[in-house]
C-alpha positions in Angstrom: 45.4 127.9 21.8 41.9 129.4 21.3 40.1 133.0 21.0 37.3 132.0 22.8 36.7 130.0 26.1 34.0 127.8 27.3 33.0 128.1 31.0 30.3 126.6 33.1 29.5 127.9 36.3 27.9 125.8 38.8 26.2 127.0 41.9 28.5 125.3 44.7 25.6 124.3 47.1 24.3 122.0 45.1 24.8 118.2 45.4 27.6 116.0 43.5 24.6 114.4 41.3 23.5 117.7 40.8 26.4 119.7 40.0 27.1 116.5 37.4 23.6 116.2 35.7 23.8 120.8 35.1 27.5 120.5 33.5 26.2 117.8 31.3 23.3 119.8 30.3 24.7 122.8 29.7 28.0 121.3 27.9 25.3 120.1 25.4 23.7 124.2 25.1 27.2 124.9 24.2 27.6 122.5 21.5 24.1 122.8 20.0 24.9 126.7 20.0 28.0 125.7 17.5 28.2 122.5 15.5 31.8 123.4 14.6 33.1 122.9 17.7 32.2 118.6 17.1 35.4 117.2 16.5 36.0 114.2 14.7 35.7 110.6 15.6 38.1 108.6 17.9 39.0 105.4 16.9 41.8 102.9 19.2 44.5 100.9 17.9 41.9 98.0 17.7 39.9 100.0 14.6 37.3 100.5 17.2 35.3 103.6 16.5 33.9 106.2 19.1 32.2 109.2 19.1 33.5 112.6 19.0 33.8 115.1 21.6 33.9 119.4 22.1 37.3 120.1 20.1 37.9 122.9 23.1 38.5 122.5 26.5 35.7 123.4 29.0 36.2 124.9 32.3 34.1 124.4 35.3 33.4 126.9 38.1 31.7 127.1 40.9 30.3 130.1 42.6 27.3 130.9 45.2 23.8 131.7 44.0 25.0 135.6 44.5 27.7 135.0 42.6 25.9 133.2 39.7 23.5 136.0 39.5 26.1 138.5 39.0 27.6 136.8 36.4 24.4 135.9 34.4 23.9 139.6 34.7 27.1 140.7 33.4 27.0 137.9 30.3 23.8 139.8 29.8 24.7 143.4 30.3 27.5 142.3 27.6 24.7 140.3 25.0 26.8 137.0 25.4 24.5 134.3 24.7 24.0 132.1 27.1 22.9 128.5 28.2 21.1 128.4 31.6 19.8 125.5 34.0 17.0 126.5 36.9 16.6 124.9 39.8 13.2 123.7 39.0 14.4 121.9 36.0 15.5 119.0 38.6 12.2 118.0 38.9 11.0 117.5 35.4 11.6 114.9 32.8 11.8 116.2 29.1 12.9 119.4 27.2 9.6 120.8 26.9 8.8 120.8 30.5 12.1 122.3 30.9 11.5 125.1 28.6 8.1 125.3 30.3 9.9 125.6 34.1 12.4 128.5 32.4 9.4 130.4 30.7 7.4 131.0 34.4 10.0 133.2 35.6 11.3 136.8 34.9 14.8 136.5 34.3 15.7 138.4 37.8 13.6 135.6 39.3 15.2 133.3 37.6 16.9 130.2 40.9 19.8 129.5 38.6 22.2 126.7 39.6 24.4 126.7 36.3 25.2 128.3 33.2 27.4 128.2 30.1 29.1 130.8 28.0 31.6 130.7 24.9 32.9 133.9 23.8 36.0 135.5 23.4 38.7 134.9 26.5 38.7 138.2 27.8 35.1 138.7 27.9 34.3 135.1 29.3 37.3 135.9 32.4 35.4 139.7 32.6 31.9 138.0 33.4 33.3 135.2 35.1 35.7 137.2 37.6 35.0 136.0 41.1 34.3 132.1 40.5 36.7 129.8 41.3 37.5 126.7 39.7 35.5 123.8 40.8 37.3 121.6 43.3 
């Protein structure tokens, strides 16, 4: 059991490819904030090795745009560090363009399509209240 929880919340009206893309990018934001989350390399019975994975489970939740805005506001109010993904980022092709897209919008005007956070289990549960497990 972990004292912390990792949650990724995606907007429920996205296309499947968008949900997967957002989830992948946000996972990298969680790992990038704490490299100790990366486990050891995997090995199969033949001795072939594979890249390591995150050591802690990640829950993927879904909510509508208003719910995502509430979750974002709760995280900000509690000072929780998070990764975000906005709609404009679907039209970019690299990290610098993604950061430039975010920089164009004030906090309250971000068109959020997803966010990820890792914090104390109870804090994450309070912040993500109202979001449902992704179907």
